[in-house]
mmCIF file of the N, C-alpha and C atoms, coordinates in Angstrom:
data_MODEL
# 
_entry.id   MODEL 
# 
loop_
_atom_site.group_PDB 
_atom_site.id 
_atom_site.type_symbol 
_atom_site.label_atom_id 
_atom_site.label_alt_id 
_atom_site.label_comp_id 
_atom_site.label_asym_id 
_atom_site.label_entity_id 
_atom_site.label_seq_id 
_atom_site.pdbx_PDB_ins_code 
_atom_site.Cartn_x 
_atom_site.Cartn_y 
_atom_site.Cartn_z 
_atom_site.occupancy 
_atom_site.B_iso_or_equiv 
_atom_site.pdbx_formal_charge 
_atom_site.auth_seq_id 
_atom_site.auth_comp_id 
_atom_site.auth_asym_id 
_atom_site.auth_atom_id 
_atom_site.pdbx_PDB_model_num 
ATOM 1   N N  . MET A 1 1  ? 0.787  -1.013  0.010   1.00 0.00 ? 1  MET A N  1 
ATOM 2   C CA . MET A 1 1  ? -0.143 0.143   -0.095  1.00 0.00 ? 1  MET A CA 1 
ATOM 3   C C  . MET A 1 1  ? 0.808  1.217   -0.286  1.00 0.00 ? 1  MET A C  1 
ATOM 4   N N  . VAL A 1 2  ? 0.529  1.802   -0.709  1.00 0.00 ? 2  VAL A N  1 
ATOM 5   C CA . VAL A 1 2  ? 1.200  3.536   -0.806  1.00 0.00 ? 2  VAL A CA 1 
ATOM 6   C C  . VAL A 1 2  ? 0.374  4.421   -0.653  1.00 0.00 ? 2  VAL A C  1 
ATOM 7   N N  . SER A 1 3  ? 0.905  5.707   0.195   1.00 0.00 ? 3  SER A N  1 
ATOM 8   C CA . SER A 1 3  ? -0.253 6.772   0.768   1.00 0.00 ? 3  SER A CA 1 
ATOM 9   C C  . SER A 1 3  ? -0.603 7.619   -0.448  1.00 0.00 ? 3  SER A C  1 
ATOM 10  N N  . LYS A 1 4  ? -1.501 8.213   -0.237  1.00 0.00 ? 4  LYS A N  1 
ATOM 11  C CA . LYS A 1 4  ? -2.518 8.835   -1.154  1.00 0.00 ? 4  LYS A CA 1 
ATOM 12  C C  . LYS A 1 4  ? -1.667 10.442  -1.280  1.00 0.00 ? 4  LYS A C  1 
ATOM 13  N N  . LYS A 1 5  ? -0.660 10.262  -0.403  1.00 0.00 ? 5  LYS A N  1 
ATOM 14  C CA . LYS A 1 5  ? 0.369  11.479  -0.271  1.00 0.00 ? 5  LYS A CA 1 
ATOM 15  C C  . LYS A 1 5  ? 1.472  11.541  -1.485  1.00 0.00 ? 5  LYS A C  1 
ATOM 16  N N  . ILE A 1 6  ? 1.494  10.277  -2.133  1.00 0.00 ? 6  ILE A N  1 
ATOM 17  C CA . ILE A 1 6  ? 2.373  9.939   -3.177  1.00 0.00 ? 6  ILE A CA 1 
ATOM 18  C C  . ILE A 1 6  ? 2.107  10.094  -4.395  1.00 0.00 ? 6  ILE A C  1 
ATOM 19  N N  . GLY A 1 7  ? 2.169  11.152  -5.150  1.00 0.00 ? 7  GLY A N  1 
ATOM 20  C CA . GLY A 1 7  ? 1.511  11.169  -6.483  1.00 0.00 ? 7  GLY A CA 1 
ATOM 21  C C  . GLY A 1 7  ? 0.141  10.927  -6.659  1.00 0.00 ? 7  GLY A C  1 
ATOM 22  N N  . LYS A 1 8  ? -0.592 10.554  -7.728  1.00 0.00 ? 8  LYS A N  1 
ATOM 23  C CA . LYS A 1 8  ? -1.690 10.162  -8.403  1.00 0.00 ? 8  LYS A CA 1 
ATOM 24  C C  . LYS A 1 8  ? -1.470 8.528   -8.319  1.00 0.00 ? 8  LYS A C  1 
ATOM 25  N N  . ALA A 1 9  ? -2.897 7.940   -8.426  1.00 0.00 ? 9  ALA A N  1 
ATOM 26  C CA . ALA A 1 9  ? -3.034 7.000   -8.895  1.00 0.00 ? 9  ALA A CA 1 
ATOM 27  C C  . ALA A 1 9  ? -2.168 6.153   -9.541  1.00 0.00 ? 9  ALA A C  1 
ATOM 28  N N  . VAL A 1 10 ? -1.897 6.518   -10.598 1.00 0.00 ? 10 VAL A N  1 
ATOM 29  C CA . VAL A 1 10 ? -1.245 6.415   -11.801 1.00 0.00 ? 10 VAL A CA 1 
ATOM 30  C C  . VAL A 1 10 ? 0.403  5.936   -11.004 1.00 0.00 ? 10 VAL A C  1 
ATOM 31  N N  . GLU A 1 11 ? 0.975  7.046   -10.755 1.00 0.00 ? 11 GLU A N  1 
ATOM 32  C CA . GLU A 1 11 ? 2.124  6.963   -10.243 1.00 0.00 ? 11 GLU A CA 1 
ATOM 33  C C  . GLU A 1 11 ? 2.287  5.962   -8.989  1.00 0.00 ? 11 GLU A C  1 
ATOM 34  N N  . ARG A 1 12 ? 0.889  5.794   -7.841  1.00 0.00 ? 12 ARG A N  1 
ATOM 35  C CA . ARG A 1 12 ? 1.328  4.976   -6.981  1.00 0.00 ? 12 ARG A CA 1 
ATOM 36  C C  . ARG A 1 12 ? 1.329  3.485   -7.631  1.00 0.00 ? 12 ARG A C  1 
ATOM 37  N N  . ASN A 1 13 ? 0.538  3.203   -8.504  1.00 0.00 ? 13 ASN A N  1 
ATOM 38  C CA . ASN A 1 13 ? 0.423  1.837   -8.938  1.00 0.00 ? 13 ASN A CA 1 
ATOM 39  C C  . ASN A 1 13 ? 1.709  1.796   -9.866  1.00 0.00 ? 13 ASN A C  1 
ATOM 40  N N  . LYS A 1 14 ? 2.152  2.469   -10.360 1.00 0.00 ? 14 LYS A N  1 
ATOM 41  C CA . LYS A 1 14 ? 3.928  2.181   -10.996 1.00 0.00 ? 14 LYS A CA 1 
ATOM 42  C C  . LYS A 1 14 ? 4.740  1.862   -10.023 1.00 0.00 ? 14 LYS A C  1 
ATOM 43  N N  . LEU A 1 15 ? 4.656  2.737   -8.750  1.00 0.00 ? 15 LEU A N  1 
ATOM 44  C CA . LEU A 1 15 ? 5.660  2.843   -7.770  1.00 0.00 ? 15 LEU A CA 1 
ATOM 45  C C  . LEU A 1 15 ? 5.710  0.865   -7.480  1.00 0.00 ? 15 LEU A C  1 
ATOM 46  N N  . LYS A 1 16 ? 4.124  0.779   -7.063  1.00 0.00 ? 16 LYS A N  1 
ATOM 47  C CA . LYS A 1 16 ? 4.004  -0.548  -6.408  1.00 0.00 ? 16 LYS A CA 1 
ATOM 48  C C  . LYS A 1 16 ? 4.537  -1.503  -7.339  1.00 0.00 ? 16 LYS A C  1 
ATOM 49  N N  . ARG A 1 17 ? 4.148  -1.527  -8.631  1.00 0.00 ? 17 ARG A N  1 
ATOM 50  C CA . ARG A 1 17 ? 4.648  -2.910  -9.278  1.00 0.00 ? 17 ARG A CA 1 
ATOM 51  C C  . ARG A 1 17 ? 6.065  -2.536  -9.786  1.00 0.00 ? 17 ARG A C  1 
ATOM 52  N N  . GLN A 1 18 ? 6.860  -1.544  -9.700  1.00 0.00 ? 18 GLN A N  1 
ATOM 53  C CA . GLN A 1 18 ? 8.351  -1.690  -9.368  1.00 0.00 ? 18 GLN A CA 1 
ATOM 54  C C  . GLN A 1 18 ? 9.001  -2.263  -8.149  1.00 0.00 ? 18 GLN A C  1 
ATOM 55  N N  . ILE A 1 19 ? 8.376  -2.336  -7.176  1.00 0.00 ? 19 ILE A N  1 
ATOM 56  C CA . ILE A 1 19 ? 8.581  -2.529  -5.772  1.00 0.00 ? 19 ILE A CA 1 
ATOM 57  C C  . ILE A 1 19 ? 8.640  -4.119  -5.816  1.00 0.00 ? 19 ILE A C  1 
ATOM 58  N N  . LYS A 1 20 ? 7.030  -4.717  -6.336  1.00 0.00 ? 20 LYS A N  1 
ATOM 59  C CA . LYS A 1 20 ? 7.019  -6.315  -6.472  1.00 0.00 ? 20 LYS A CA 1 
ATOM 60  C C  . LYS A 1 20 ? 8.010  -6.616  -7.556  1.00 0.00 ? 20 LYS A C  1 
ATOM 61  N N  . GLU A 1 21 ? 8.422  -6.035  -8.888  1.00 0.00 ? 21 GLU A N  1 
ATOM 62  C CA . GLU A 1 21 ? 9.265  -6.549  -9.791  1.00 0.00 ? 21 GLU A CA 1 
ATOM 63  C C  . GLU A 1 21 ? 10.474 -6.711  -8.899  1.00 0.00 ? 21 GLU A C  1 
ATOM 64  N N  . ILE A 1 22 ? 10.990 -5.925  -8.472  1.00 0.00 ? 22 ILE A N  1 
ATOM 65  C CA . ILE A 1 22 ? 12.306 -5.656  -7.154  1.00 0.00 ? 22 ILE A CA 1 
ATOM 66  C C  . ILE A 1 22 ? 12.488 -7.340  -6.457  1.00 0.00 ? 22 ILE A C  1 
ATOM 67  N N  . PHE A 1 23 ? 11.418 -7.175  -5.748  1.00 0.00 ? 23 PHE A N  1 
ATOM 68  C CA . PHE A 1 23 ? 10.951 -8.486  -4.671  1.00 0.00 ? 23 PHE A CA 1 
ATOM 69  C C  . PHE A 1 23 ? 10.969 -9.773  -5.394  1.00 0.00 ? 23 PHE A C  1 
ATOM 70  N N  . ARG A 1 24 ? 10.143 -9.568  -6.664  1.00 0.00 ? 24 ARG A N  1 
ATOM 71  C CA . ARG A 1 24 ? 10.278 -10.955 -7.087  1.00 0.00 ? 24 ARG A CA 1 
ATOM 72  C C  . ARG A 1 24 ? 11.225 -11.771 -7.813  1.00 0.00 ? 24 ARG A C  1 
ATOM 73  N N  . ASN A 1 25 ? 12.331 -10.793 -7.852  1.00 0.00 ? 25 ASN A N  1 
ATOM 74  C CA . ASN A 1 25 ? 13.693 -10.803 -8.719  1.00 0.00 ? 25 ASN A CA 1 
ATOM 75  C C  . ASN A 1 25 ? 14.303 -11.121 -7.386  1.00 0.00 ? 25 ASN A C  1 
ATOM 76  N N  . LEU A 1 26 ? 14.558 -10.858 -6.372  1.00 0.00 ? 26 LEU A N  1 
ATOM 77  C CA . LEU A 1 26 ? 14.998 -11.049 -5.062  1.00 0.00 ? 26 LEU A CA 1 
ATOM 78  C C  . LEU A 1 26 ? 14.609 -12.497 -4.909  1.00 0.00 ? 26 LEU A C  1 
ATOM 79  N N  . GLN A 1 27 ? 13.650 -13.018 -4.736  1.00 0.00 ? 27 GLN A N  1 
ATOM 80  C CA . GLN A 1 27 ? 13.047 -14.167 -4.305  1.00 0.00 ? 27 GLN A CA 1 
ATOM 81  C C  . GLN A 1 27 ? 13.891 -15.123 -5.218  1.00 0.00 ? 27 GLN A C  1 
ATOM 82  N N  . LYS A 1 28 ? 14.342 -14.860 -6.468  1.00 0.00 ? 28 LYS A N  1 
ATOM 83  C CA . LYS A 1 28 ? 14.985 -16.271 -6.869  1.00 0.00 ? 28 LYS A CA 1 
ATOM 84  C C  . LYS A 1 28 ? 16.420 -16.232 -6.633  1.00 0.00 ? 28 LYS A C  1 
ATOM 85  N N  . ILE A 1 29 ? 16.987 -15.269 -6.216  1.00 0.00 ? 29 ILE A N  1 
ATOM 86  C CA . ILE A 1 29 ? 18.513 -15.215 -5.638  1.00 0.00 ? 29 ILE A CA 1 
ATOM 87  C C  . ILE A 1 29 ? 18.621 -15.736 -4.518  1.00 0.00 ? 29 ILE A C  1 
ATOM 88  N N  . ASN A 1 30 ? 17.739 -15.712 -3.373  1.00 0.00 ? 30 ASN A N  1 
ATOM 89  C CA . ASN A 1 30 ? 17.600 -15.395 -1.848  1.00 0.00 ? 30 ASN A CA 1 
ATOM 90  C C  . ASN A 1 30 ? 16.984 -16.766 -1.716  1.00 0.00 ? 30 ASN A C  1 
ATOM 91  N N  . LYS A 1 31 ? 17.203 -17.697 -0.522  1.00 0.00 ? 31 LYS A N  1 
ATOM 92  C CA . LYS A 1 31 ? 16.958 -18.657 0.150   1.00 0.00 ? 31 LYS A CA 1 
ATOM 93  C C  . LYS A 1 31 ? 16.130 -18.466 1.030   1.00 0.00 ? 31 LYS A C  1 
ATOM 94  N N  . ASP A 1 32 ? 16.712 -17.158 2.252   1.00 0.00 ? 32 ASP A N  1 
ATOM 95  C CA . ASP A 1 32 ? 15.626 -16.908 3.541   1.00 0.00 ? 32 ASP A CA 1 
ATOM 96  C C  . ASP A 1 32 ? 14.372 -16.459 3.199   1.00 0.00 ? 32 ASP A C  1 
ATOM 97  N N  . SER A 1 33 ? 13.641 -16.675 3.780   1.00 0.00 ? 33 SER A N  1 
ATOM 98  C CA . SER A 1 33 ? 12.150 -15.844 3.785   1.00 0.00 ? 33 SER A CA 1 
ATOM 99  C C  . SER A 1 33 ? 12.224 -15.201 4.904   1.00 0.00 ? 33 SER A C  1 
ATOM 100 N N  . PHE A 1 34 ? 11.336 -13.836 5.135   1.00 0.00 ? 34 PHE A N  1 
ATOM 101 C CA . PHE A 1 34 ? 11.275 -12.727 6.454   1.00 0.00 ? 34 PHE A CA 1 
ATOM 102 C C  . PHE A 1 34 ? 10.256 -12.076 5.343   1.00 0.00 ? 34 PHE A C  1 
ATOM 103 N N  . ASN A 1 35 ? 9.553  -11.204 6.344   1.00 0.00 ? 35 ASN A N  1 
ATOM 104 C CA . ASN A 1 35 ? 9.052  -10.166 6.023   1.00 0.00 ? 35 ASN A CA 1 
ATOM 105 C C  . ASN A 1 35 ? 9.107  -8.767  6.387   1.00 0.00 ? 35 ASN A C  1 
ATOM 106 N N  . ILE A 1 36 ? 8.751  -7.819  5.211   1.00 0.00 ? 36 ILE A N  1 
ATOM 107 C CA . ILE A 1 36 ? 9.483  -6.519  4.925   1.00 0.00 ? 36 ILE A CA 1 
ATOM 108 C C  . ILE A 1 36 ? 8.201  -5.473  4.502   1.00 0.00 ? 36 ILE A C  1 
ATOM 109 N N  . LEU A 1 37 ? 8.562  -4.615  4.913   1.00 0.00 ? 37 LEU A N  1 
ATOM 110 C CA . LEU A 1 37 ? 7.564  -3.445  5.685   1.00 0.00 ? 37 LEU A CA 1 
ATOM 111 C C  . LEU A 1 37 ? 7.987  -2.316  4.781   1.00 0.00 ? 37 LEU A C  1 
ATOM 112 N N  . ILE A 1 38 ? 7.824  -1.464  3.576   1.00 0.00 ? 38 ILE A N  1 
ATOM 113 C CA . ILE A 1 38 ? 8.205  -0.317  2.881   1.00 0.00 ? 38 ILE A CA 1 
ATOM 114 C C  . ILE A 1 38 ? 7.419  0.584   2.989   1.00 0.00 ? 38 ILE A C  1 
ATOM 115 N N  . ILE A 1 39 ? 7.917  1.346   3.752   1.00 0.00 ? 39 ILE A N  1 
ATOM 116 C CA . ILE A 1 39 ? 7.145  2.911   3.567   1.00 0.00 ? 39 ILE A CA 1 
ATOM 117 C C  . ILE A 1 39 ? 7.672  4.005   2.881   1.00 0.00 ? 39 ILE A C  1 
ATOM 118 N N  . ALA A 1 40 ? 6.987  4.318   1.895   1.00 0.00 ? 40 ALA A N  1 
ATOM 119 C CA . ALA A 1 40 ? 7.487  5.234   0.737   1.00 0.00 ? 40 ALA A CA 1 
ATOM 120 C C  . ALA A 1 40 ? 7.414  6.824   1.319   1.00 0.00 ? 40 ALA A C  1 
ATOM 121 N N  . LYS A 1 41 ? 8.184  7.433   0.733   1.00 0.00 ? 41 LYS A N  1 
ATOM 122 C CA . LYS A 1 41 ? 8.260  8.792   1.237   1.00 0.00 ? 41 LYS A CA 1 
ATOM 123 C C  . LYS A 1 41 ? 8.155  9.806   -0.123  1.00 0.00 ? 41 LYS A C  1 
ATOM 124 N N  . LYS A 1 42 ? 7.583  10.829  -0.439  1.00 0.00 ? 42 LYS A N  1 
ATOM 125 C CA . LYS A 1 42 ? 7.627  11.295  -1.517  1.00 0.00 ? 42 LYS A CA 1 
ATOM 126 C C  . LYS A 1 42 ? 8.982  11.602  -2.377  1.00 0.00 ? 42 LYS A C  1 
ATOM 127 N N  . PRO A 1 43 ? 10.028 11.706  -1.769  1.00 0.00 ? 43 PRO A N  1 
ATOM 128 C CA . PRO A 1 43 ? 11.182 11.760  -2.540  1.00 0.00 ? 43 PRO A CA 1 
ATOM 129 C C  . PRO A 1 43 ? 11.440 10.478  -3.211  1.00 0.00 ? 43 PRO A C  1 
ATOM 130 N N  . ILE A 1 44 ? 10.851 9.040   -3.321  1.00 0.00 ? 44 ILE A N  1 
ATOM 131 C CA . ILE A 1 44 ? 10.879 8.172   -4.197  1.00 0.00 ? 44 ILE A CA 1 
ATOM 132 C C  . ILE A 1 44 ? 10.422 8.227   -5.550  1.00 0.00 ? 44 ILE A C  1 
ATOM 133 N N  . MET A 1 45 ? 9.701  9.192   -5.535  1.00 0.00 ? 45 MET A N  1 
ATOM 134 C CA . MET A 1 45 ? 9.025  9.257   -6.939  1.00 0.00 ? 45 MET A CA 1 
ATOM 135 C C  . MET A 1 45 ? 10.161 10.184  -7.776  1.00 0.00 ? 45 MET A C  1 
ATOM 136 N N  . ASN A 1 46 ? 11.137 10.413  -7.574  1.00 0.00 ? 46 ASN A N  1 
ATOM 137 C CA . ASN A 1 46 ? 12.027 11.006  -8.435  1.00 0.00 ? 46 ASN A CA 1 
ATOM 138 C C  . ASN A 1 46 ? 12.965 10.024  -8.591  1.00 0.00 ? 46 ASN A C  1 
ATOM 139 N N  . LEU A 1 47 ? 13.122 9.065   -8.216  1.00 0.00 ? 47 LEU A N  1 
ATOM 140 C CA . LEU A 1 47 ? 13.926 7.620   -8.627  1.00 0.00 ? 47 LEU A CA 1 
ATOM 141 C C  . LEU A 1 47 ? 13.462 7.081   -9.610  1.00 0.00 ? 47 LEU A C  1 
ATOM 142 N N  . GLY A 1 48 ? 14.415 6.755   -10.491 1.00 0.00 ? 48 GLY A N  1 
ATOM 143 C CA . GLY A 1 48 ? 14.302 5.756   -11.275 1.00 0.00 ? 48 GLY A CA 1 
ATOM 144 C C  . GLY A 1 48 ? 14.285 4.271   -10.986 1.00 0.00 ? 48 GLY A C  1 
ATOM 145 N N  . PHE A 1 49 ? 14.125 3.257   -11.794 1.00 0.00 ? 49 PHE A N  1 
ATOM 146 C CA . PHE A 1 49 ? 13.714 2.009   -11.057 1.00 0.00 ? 49 PHE A CA 1 
ATOM 147 C C  . PHE A 1 49 ? 15.092 1.318   -10.849 1.00 0.00 ? 49 PHE A C  1 
ATOM 148 N N  . ASN A 1 50 ? 16.399 1.636   -11.739 1.00 0.00 ? 50 ASN A N  1 
ATOM 149 C CA . ASN A 1 50 ? 17.813 1.056   -11.618 1.00 0.00 ? 50 ASN A CA 1 
ATOM 150 C C  . ASN A 1 50 ? 18.050 1.526   -10.263 1.00 0.00 ? 50 ASN A C  1 
ATOM 151 N N  . SER A 1 51 ? 17.660 2.974   -9.614  1.00 0.00 ? 51 SER A N  1 
ATOM 152 C CA . SER A 1 51 ? 18.102 3.407   -8.213  1.00 0.00 ? 51 SER A CA 1 
ATOM 153 C C  . SER A 1 51 ? 16.986 3.202   -7.233  1.00 0.00 ? 51 SER A C  1 
ATOM 154 N N  . LEU A 1 52 ? 16.176 2.697   -7.511  1.00 0.00 ? 52 LEU A N  1 
ATOM 155 C CA . LEU A 1 52 ? 15.121 2.340   -6.471  1.00 0.00 ? 52 LEU A CA 1 
ATOM 156 C C  . LEU A 1 52 ? 15.686 0.463   -6.193  1.00 0.00 ? 52 LEU A C  1 
ATOM 157 N N  . LYS A 1 53 ? 15.690 0.449   -6.969  1.00 0.00 ? 53 LYS A N  1 
ATOM 158 C CA . LYS A 1 53 ? 16.587 -1.174  -6.918  1.00 0.00 ? 53 LYS A CA 1 
ATOM 159 C C  . LYS A 1 53 ? 17.820 -1.240  -6.118  1.00 0.00 ? 53 LYS A C  1 
ATOM 160 N N  . ASP A 1 54 ? 18.929 -0.244  -6.427  1.00 0.00 ? 54 ASP A N  1 
ATOM 161 C CA . ASP A 1 54 ? 19.944 -0.474  -5.944  1.00 0.00 ? 54 ASP A CA 1 
ATOM 162 C C  . ASP A 1 54 ? 19.618 0.029   -4.335  1.00 0.00 ? 54 ASP A C  1 
ATOM 163 N N  . GLN A 1 55 ? 18.814 1.263   -4.082  1.00 0.00 ? 55 GLN A N  1 
ATOM 164 C CA . GLN A 1 55 ? 18.646 1.333   -2.667  1.00 0.00 ? 55 GLN A CA 1 
ATOM 165 C C  . GLN A 1 55 ? 18.100 0.410   -1.882  1.00 0.00 ? 55 GLN A C  1 
ATOM 166 N N  . ILE A 1 56 ? 16.709 -0.542  -2.605  1.00 0.00 ? 56 ILE A N  1 
ATOM 167 C CA . ILE A 1 56 ? 16.102 -1.508  -1.694  1.00 0.00 ? 56 ILE A CA 1 
ATOM 168 C C  . ILE A 1 56 ? 17.308 -2.886  -1.421  1.00 0.00 ? 56 ILE A C  1 
ATOM 169 N N  . LEU A 1 57 ? 17.963 -2.655  -2.070  1.00 0.00 ? 57 LEU A N  1 
ATOM 170 C CA . LEU A 1 57 ? 18.864 -4.005  -2.308  1.00 0.00 ? 57 LEU A CA 1 
ATOM 171 C C  . LEU A 1 57 ? 19.854 -3.753  -1.057  1.00 0.00 ? 57 LEU A C  1 
ATOM 172 N N  . LYS A 1 58 ? 20.492 -2.380  -1.425  1.00 0.00 ? 58 LYS A N  1 
ATOM 173 C CA . LYS A 1 58 ? 21.745 -1.997  -0.568  1.00 0.00 ? 58 LYS A CA 1 
ATOM 174 C C  . LYS A 1 58 ? 21.118 -1.859  1.119   1.00 0.00 ? 58 LYS A C  1 
ATOM 175 N N  . SER A 1 59 ? 19.573 -1.322  1.611   1.00 0.00 ? 59 SER A N  1 
ATOM 176 C CA . SER A 1 59 ? 19.062 -1.838  2.949   1.00 0.00 ? 59 SER A CA 1 
ATOM 177 C C  . SER A 1 59 ? 19.032 -2.999  2.979   1.00 0.00 ? 59 SER A C  1 
ATOM 178 N N  . LEU A 1 60 ? 18.794 -3.934  2.084   1.00 0.00 ? 60 LEU A N  1 
ATOM 179 C CA . LEU A 1 60 ? 18.645 -5.262  2.666   1.00 0.00 ? 60 LEU A CA 1 
ATOM 180 C C  . LEU A 1 60 ? 19.964 -6.252  2.468   1.00 0.00 ? 60 LEU A C  1 
ATOM 181 N N  . GLN A 1 61 ? 20.916 -5.929  2.271   1.00 0.00 ? 61 GLN A N  1 
ATOM 182 C CA . GLN A 1 61 ? 22.326 -6.696  2.081   1.00 0.00 ? 61 GLN A CA 1 
ATOM 183 C C  . GLN A 1 61 ? 22.258 -7.338  3.201   1.00 0.00 ? 61 GLN A C  1 
ATOM 184 N N  . PRO A 1 62 ? 22.574 -6.707  4.559   1.00 0.00 ? 62 PRO A N  1 
ATOM 185 C CA . PRO A 1 62 ? 22.594 -7.617  5.668   1.00 0.00 ? 62 PRO A CA 1 
ATOM 186 C C  . PRO A 1 62 ? 22.180 -8.525  6.128   1.00 0.00 ? 62 PRO A C  1 
ATOM 187 N N  . TYR A 1 63 ? 20.549 -8.612  5.375   1.00 0.00 ? 63 TYR A N  1 
ATOM 188 C CA . TYR A 1 63 ? 19.803 -9.581  5.540   1.00 0.00 ? 63 TYR A CA 1 
ATOM 189 C C  . TYR A 1 63 ? 19.997 -10.908 4.589   1.00 0.00 ? 63 TYR A C  1 
ATOM 190 N N  . LEU A 1 64 ? 20.286 -10.674 3.704   1.00 0.00 ? 64 LEU A N  1 
ATOM 191 C CA . LEU A 1 64 ? 20.710 -11.627 2.392   1.00 0.00 ? 64 LEU A CA 1 
ATOM 192 C C  . LEU A 1 64 ? 21.833 -12.312 2.672   1.00 0.00 ? 64 LEU A C  1 
ATOM 193 N N  . GLN A 1 65 ? 21.304 -13.756 1.981   1.00 0.00 ? 65 GLN A N  1 
ATOM 194 C CA . GLN A 1 65 ? 22.685 -14.781 1.944   1.00 0.00 ? 65 GLN A CA 1 
ATOM 195 C C  . GLN A 1 65 ? 23.215 -14.739 1.150   1.00 0.00 ? 65 GLN A C  1 
ATOM 196 N N  . THR A 1 66 ? 23.210 -14.203 -0.154  1.00 0.00 ? 66 THR A N  1 
ATOM 197 C CA . THR A 1 66 ? 23.823 -13.610 -1.512  1.00 0.00 ? 66 THR A CA 1 
ATOM 198 C C  . THR A 1 66 ? 24.415 -12.619 -1.538  1.00 0.00 ? 66 THR A C  1 
ATOM 199 N N  . GLU A 1 67 ? 25.872 -12.613 -2.336  1.00 0.00 ? 67 GLU A N  1 
ATOM 200 C CA . GLU A 1 67 ? 26.370 -11.364 -2.405  1.00 0.00 ? 67 GLU A CA 1 
ATOM 201 C C  . GLU A 1 67 ? 25.837 -10.866 -3.818  1.00 0.00 ? 67 GLU A C  1 
ATOM 202 N N  . GLN A 1 68 ? 25.356 -11.569 -4.841  1.00 0.00 ? 68 GLN A N  1 
ATOM 203 C CA . GLN A 1 68 ? 25.387 -11.378 -6.166  1.00 0.00 ? 68 GLN A CA 1 
ATOM 204 C C  . GLN A 1 68 ? 24.130 -10.457 -6.311  1.00 0.00 ? 68 GLN A C  1 
ATOM 205 N N  . PHE A 1 69 ? 23.859 -9.718  -6.914  1.00 0.00 ? 69 PHE A N  1 
ATOM 206 C CA . PHE A 1 69 ? 22.524 -8.635  -7.495  1.00 0.00 ? 69 PHE A CA 1 
ATOM 207 C C  . PHE A 1 69 ? 22.894 -8.714  -9.033  1.00 0.00 ? 69 PHE A C  1 
ATOM 208 N N  . ASP A 1 70 ? 21.632 -8.873  -9.374  1.00 0.00 ? 70 ASP A N  1 
ATOM 209 C CA . ASP A 1 70 ? 21.560 -8.429  -11.219 1.00 0.00 ? 70 ASP A CA 1 
ATOM 210 C C  . ASP A 1 70 ? 21.600 -6.742  -11.323 1.00 0.00 ? 70 ASP A C  1 
# 
């Protein structure tokens, strides 16, 4: 869920799709399972997909089994 404070519906849905895709790819390379809560703030809309992916993976790196990211 993304707050209505983050852009219009089209932008929120795009952000949700991007985050889901990042975690879908992450599932393929990581064997552990864990729950994650992401709270999006307004500056997230300024990030491109690759920057968003890098930020998420960087923050999750201590919890992941693998060192390899695509």
